[in-house]
N, C-alpha and C positions, 0 to 999 in steps of 0.2 A: 197376681199372687197377693193374698191378703195377709194381715199381720200374723194370724195363726199359722199360715203356711210358712211364712218366713221363720217364725219361731221354731217350727218343726224341723226345718232345714238346718238351722243352727244347732238344735239339740242333737241331731244325727251326725254332725260334722266332727272331725277329729280335732278337737279343741284342747287347749291347755286345761289342766285339772281345775284351776281356780275359776276359769270361765265356765266350765261345766257346772260347778257348784253354784255359781251366780245365776245361771239360767234355771237351774232346778229350784232355786229359792223364790223365783217369781212365778212359778207355775200356778195358774188359776187367778192371778192378779190381773184382771182385765185392763185396768187403767195403765198399769206399768207395762204390760205387753203391748198395748197400743202405742204408748210413748216410745218404747224401744224398737218396735218392729212395724209401726204404721207406715214408715217410709225409710228411704236410705238417707244418710247424712249427706247434705248437698255440698257440692264443690262449686265455688264461685271465684271471682277475681282475686279475693284475698285467701283462697284455699278453702280449708274446712276448719270449723271450730264447733265444739260441742262438749257435752258432759261425758266424762269417761265411764266406761262400763260395757257390759255385754249387750250386743244388739246391732242391727244394721243402721239404727239412727243414733248410735253412740260412737265415741272415739275409742278405738281399741286396736290391737296389733293387726287385726284383719281388715278393718276399714282403712287404717293408715296404709297398710301394704297395698291395698287395691288402688288407693289414690296415687301412691308413688309409682305403681306400675303404669297407671294412666299417664302420669307425667313423663315417665321413661319412654312410653310408646310415642307420645307427642314429640319429644326431643329427637327420637330416632328418625322421625319423618321430616326433620328440618335440616337446613344447611348449617345449623349452629354447632359449635364445638361439642363433642360428646363427652362433656365433663360437667359435674355437678358439685356444688358446695353445700354442706349441711351444718347447721348449728342447732343448739337446743338450750332451753332455760332450766329453771330449778323446779319445775312442776313434777308431780308424780308421773312416772313413765316417760318423761321427756327423752332421757338417754336411750331407753328401749326403743321408742318410736323412731328416733334418729337412726339407730342401727337397722331397724326394719326398712326404712327408706333407703339406706345405703345398700342393703342387699338387693332390693328391688331394682335399683339402678345398675348395680354391678351385673346382675343376671342379664340385663339388656345390653351389656357390653359398654356401659358408660362408666368412665373413671370417676371416682368419688373422692372429694376432699372433705374430711370430717373434722370439726373442732374436737380436740381431745378433752375439753372441759367446758363448763358453762361459758357462753359468750353472748353478748348483747346482739339484738337484731341488726343494728347498724354495722356491726363487725361482719355479719354474714353478707350484707349488701356490699360492703367493701371487698370481701373475699371473692365474691362472684366476679367482680370487675378485675381485681388484681390478679386472679388466677386464670382469667380468660375462660370462664365457665359458660355453658349454654343456659344454665338455670341454677336456682338455689332453693333451699328449704330451711325454714326455721320452725322447730317444734316449740310452740308457745301459744298461750291464750292471752298474751299481753297482760292486761290488768284485771281480767275476770277472776272470779272467786276460785278457790282451790279445786272444786269439783270439775273444772273445765281444763281442756287442753286444745291445741289446734295445730294445723299444718299450714304455715304461711308460705306462699309460693312466690318466687322471684324470677324475672326474666334475665336475659344476658346483660342488660344495662344496669342491673342492681335495683331496679324498681319492682314493686309488687306487680304480679302478672296482670296484664290488661285483658279486656273482654274477649278479643279474638282468640288468642291462644288458650284462654281459660275455657272457652266454648269447645275447643278441640279436645282438651284434656277431659272435660265432662263427657263428651261423646266416646272417647277411648275407654273411660272408666266403665261406662254402661255396657261395654262389650266384654268386660273381664269378669270371670267367675270368681266368687268368693272362695277362700280357703285353698288356693293353689299352693302346693307345698314349695318351700324354698329349695332351690337347686343345690345350694351350698350354704354353709353357716357363715355368719359374719366373720368369725376368726379365720376361716379358710380363705375368704376373699381378701382379708387383711394381709394374710401371709403371702398370697399370690400377687399382691400389689394393685389389685383393682380398687381397693379402698386404702387410702392413706390419711394419716393424721396431718392436720394443718400445722406446720412447724412454728416454733416460737418466734422465728424471724419475722413472720407475718404479723404477729402481735406487736412486735417492736416497730415494724414499719407503720402499722396503724397508729401507734402512740405518737410516733414522730410526725405523721401526717396531721393528726388532730392538733398537736401542740403548735404546728406551723400555722394554724388558723388563729392563733392568739393575735389580738390587735396591739396590745401593749404589755407583753409578758413580764418585762422586768419589774413592773409594779407589784407583782405578786410576791416577789422575794423580799420586798422592803416594807410592805404595809403591815405585816404581822396579822394577816387575816385569820380569824377563827371561825371554823365551820363545823356545824353538827350535821352529820350525814347518815341517812338511812338508805340502804339498797332494797328495803322491803323484802328481805329474804331472797333476793333475786340475783341477776347476773352482773349488776353494776359494781358490786363490791370490789373486784380486782381492778378493772380498767379505770373506774372513776378515781379510786384512791391512788392508783399508780400515777395518773396524769397530774392530779392535784398535788400529790406528794412531791413529784419531781419539780413542780413549779413553786414550791415553798409555802403551800397552804397548811395551816395547822388544823388537823382533822380529828374530831371526836366522833367515833362511830357509835350508833345506837346498837349496843351489844346484843339485845334480844332480837334484832332483825338483821344481824350481820351474816349469819350462816344460812345456806339454802334450807327452805322449809316449804314443801309443797302444800302443807295445810294452812300456811299463813296464820298461825295461831294467834299472833299478836296484832294482826290486821286482816280481818275477815275479807275485806274487799280492797285489795292492794292497788288502788287507783289514786295516783297523786293529784288528780283533779279534785278529790274530796278532802275536806279539812280533816276528817277522821283518820285518814291515812298517815297523818303526821302526829297523831296523839302521843305516841311513844317518844318521838323526837322532842316534843314540847317538854316532856318530863326531864329529859336529859339536859335540854338547853336552859332549864331553870337553875342548874348548878354548874354547868360547864361554860367556859368562855364561849360566847356566840355572837358573831356579827350577822350570820345568815344560816338558815336551815335549808338543806338540800334533801329532796327525796326522789329517787328514781323508781320506776315501776319494774316488775319482775324481769322483763326483757330489755330494760334500760334504753327504750327509745323515747320515753317521756320523762320530763323532770318538772317538779314543782318546788317553789321556795316559799319560805316564811321568814319574817324578820322580827326582832324584838320591837314591841310597841307598848309603852307604858308598863303595866304590870303583867302583860301577856305577850301575845304574838299576833302579827298580821300576816295572813296568808295571801299572797298575790294570786290573782286569777291568771289563767293561761294567756289571756289577751294582754293583761298588764305587763307580764314578763316579756311577751313578744314585742310590744312597742317600746319597752324600756331598752331591750337589747338592740332593737333597730336604731334607736336614738344614740345609744352608746357607740355602736359600730360606725354609724354614719358621721357622728361628731368627730371621732378619732381619725377616721380616714379622710374626712374633709379637711381637718386641721393639717394633716400630713400632705394633702394634695394628691393622694393616690387613688381617688375614686375613678374607675374607668369610664370612658365615654359610653353613654347609654346604660349606665348602672341600673340594676333592677332589684327591688325587693318583691318577693312573691308571697302572697297570703291566700288562704282559702276564702271563699265568698262569705262564710259565716264568721270570719275573724274580724277584729276591730278595725273600722275605717280610720281610727285615730292614727294608725300607722301611715295612712296616705298623707295626712297633714304633715307628719314628721318628715316623710320622704320628700314631699314637695318643698319643704324648707331647705333641704340640702340639694335640691335640683335632681332628685333621683325618681325614676319612674316606679310605679307599683303595678304588678301584674296580678290579677285575681283569677283564681282557678277553682274548680269544683272541690268539694270536701273529699279528703283522702290524700295522703302525702305523695301517692304515686303521681298525682297531677303536678305537684311541685317538682318531683323528679322528672316528669315529662317535659316541663319547661326548661330544666337544666339540659336535658338531652337535645332539645330543639336548638338551644344556644350552642351546645357543643358541636352539633352537626354543621353549624355556620363558622366554627372556630372562634366563637365569642363567649365561651363559658365563663370567662373572667367577669362578664357583666353581672353574673349572679352574685349578689352581695349577701343576702340572707333570706331565709324562708321560714314561715311559721304558720301553725294552726292554733286556734283557740284552745284545743284539747291538749295543751302542754307539749306540743311537738315543735322542735326547732332544728335548723341546720344551717351551718356556715361552712362553705366549701363544697366542692363537687366530687369529693372522693367517695361519697356514699350517695344513694338516691332514696334514702329513707331518713326519717327524723332520728336524731342522735343525741341522747341524754349525756353522753360523755363530753362532746364538744360544747354542748349547752351549759353543762356544769362548770366547765373551765371558763366560759365567757361570763357566767354569772359571778364567779369568784373574782375574775379580773375586773369586772365592772364595780363590784363591791369594794375591792382593794383600791381602785382608782378614786372612788368616792371617799373612802376613808382617808386617803392622803389629802383630800380637799376639805376634810372636816365635815363631810356629809354622810348620810346614810341612804340606803336604797329608798326608804320612804320619803326622804327629802327630794330625791330625784323624781319619784313618782308624782309628788305634789307639784313640782316644777313643770313637769310635762302637762299635767292637767291645767295648771294656771296659764301656761303658754298657748296650748292648742285647743282647750275646751274640755268640758267634762263629758266625755264619752263613756257613760256607764253601761255595762253589759250584763246580761243574765241569760242562762240557758235553762229552759224548762222542759222536762221530759214527761209527756203524757202517756202513761201506761194504760193499755187497753186489755180487757180480759174477755174470756168466753171463747167458745169454739169458733166464732166468727170474728175474732179480734183483728186479724189482718184485714178483713173486709171493712171493719169499722175504721181502721186507719186510712184505708183508701177512700172511704166515704167522707171522712173528715177533710181530706185534701180537696175532694170534689166540691164539697160544700163551701170551702173557702174560696175556690175559684169562681163559683157561680153566685155566691153571696158576699162579695168583697165588702168589707166594712168601709163606711165613708170616713170615719175617724177612728183612731185607736188611742186610748188614753187622753182624749181631747185634742190630739194632733190630727190634722187633715191628711188623709191618704192621697198623695200627689202623683203616685206612679206605682206600677206593678211590673215586676220582672218574672216572667214564667219560664223557668229553665226547661220545662217539659216541652213546651211549644217552641221555645227559642225566640219568643217575642217579648220585647219591652214596650210598655205603653205609658206615655206621659198623659196623665189624666187631666192636667191643666190645659195643655195645648191640643190634646187629642191625637198627637202624632205617635207613630209606631216605629220601632227599629229592631234590628236583628241582634240577638245575643250570640257572640262568637265563642261559644263553648259547647261541648258535647251535651246532648239532651240528658236531663236528669229531673226526677220528680221533686222539684224544689220551687217554692213560691216566695218571692220577696216583695213585701209591701213597703213602699218608701213613704216617709213622713216629712218630705221637704228637708229643711235644715234641722229637724227635730229628731231624726234617727230612722229606724227601720225595724220591721219584724220579719223574720225568715222562718218559714215552716218547711220541715224536711222529715219525711217518714223514714224509719229504718227499713232496710231491704230484707232483714232476716228476723226481726223481732216485732211484735205488735205494739209499736209505740211511735209517736210523732214528737219530734223535738222542735221547740220554738226558740229562736235566737233573737234576743231583744237588744237593741242599742238605743239609748236615750241620750240626747245631747242638750245641754243647757249652759247658761253662763255661770252657774254655780253648782256645787255638788248637791245642794239642797234642791235646786230646781230640777236637776237631772234625776235625782232619786225619786222625787215626787212624780215626775212623768213616767219613770220606769215602773213604779209601783202601780200607777193607773193603767199602764199598758198591760201588765201581767194580770191585774184583776179582770180587765175586760176580756182578754183572750181566754182566760181560765173559765169564764162563764159561758163561752160559746157552746 
């Protein structure tokens, strides 16, 4: 079936009036028709994500329903509990899509627990485990622009769905026809009890669980910490302010980003990894008391911070916050003597190895996993199955994702926000700032400067260009990068690590992934990783030197060389 055939089928279907009008408005627009109907929106391990609108390659009530029906069919064929939990964020149609998913599950005889209001992604991960569900769904496009939404899918362990069940769901979806009418309405299923709202008691239990992860909570009540906070018009507003408020933090909220807004009018790209996401916070912090600025993304699984510096503000990278929190947690627990035997910090392979130096100082192991927080969650599950989950101390990704505790299996901006405030409060009682602590870490362990570069590729063959870029890197490995000799290469696709100095090879004990890491001895590394869904390749740089100036010079040279490839 070609794109015009698909368009014709949709035009003849019994759709909502607004959907009919939208389809009529694009008649004759070849490019738009190809974009919307050239394929079906793909389901992967993270579920589905795309631009909202009419069409088989768009996110709408019909594509969402079909995906939920596929998940329900998969769950029905397993031995897992026939229960599902569903949450949603502040984007347009998120509540509608959540109800559509709930109906699809209820039709299949699966009981549904639905959040009655906006809830962060980590709260859904928590609910799946706490309510004993076989799976979960969050309606969210994370930090994408307002035109997007998504269906994020979770397994019974609270982790994002892995390859094997996702493949089954994909196969089930392919067998389901579009536009199957609902057997009953959402309200009917709600009245009959097949759909139930998650009670306030679970919110309270989540808050208590998060607060129990504090390392030194009493310091927050005495330090008089002042925080400027933005939920970026998303789900963090209620839970972050509740937890911080109960612990005695003085909070000034960025009012123009306090309420839900699917258009994100004051922040077009609500990604706290970018400095621009905190622009409104900087305006507020110039007049309000401020020790630290906190910003959480729309589904509150990522958090970024900035701190006053001179006449302006210094935004910390995801890596810097990750190793600062690692140092703070390990320092406090080491001083108390309650670090468990075999304690572990878990980080993704693209996150800063400076965390390894810090962990080594405290006698703690570091486990590296592939990019994606589900792999950190998988490491927690592996420990849990051995009855050793207490060995997990902290996990982080450079993309502003952090987790302390095993109550959830996804990154949690709520617990991370609490830990940031606790760390800042403790430092304040010592007469120090977060920048002081950051400089001390660099002075102690070395200047590990990092940078992420995204190479966007264009054209009809853009994905092929991305694949060719990776192939060329593998076959034409540079001898030096930025003047530093390439001493080794780790190819996660072949699973082979090669020491280019000794000529020896070893096996990489991780799942296969299209990632190439070029090691520069003691000077750092460059990691290349293509996107699986977008025509781009990301380069992750780490430059190590004895001074900030030396590291920055090396980093700049590395970026210049790789950009010219």
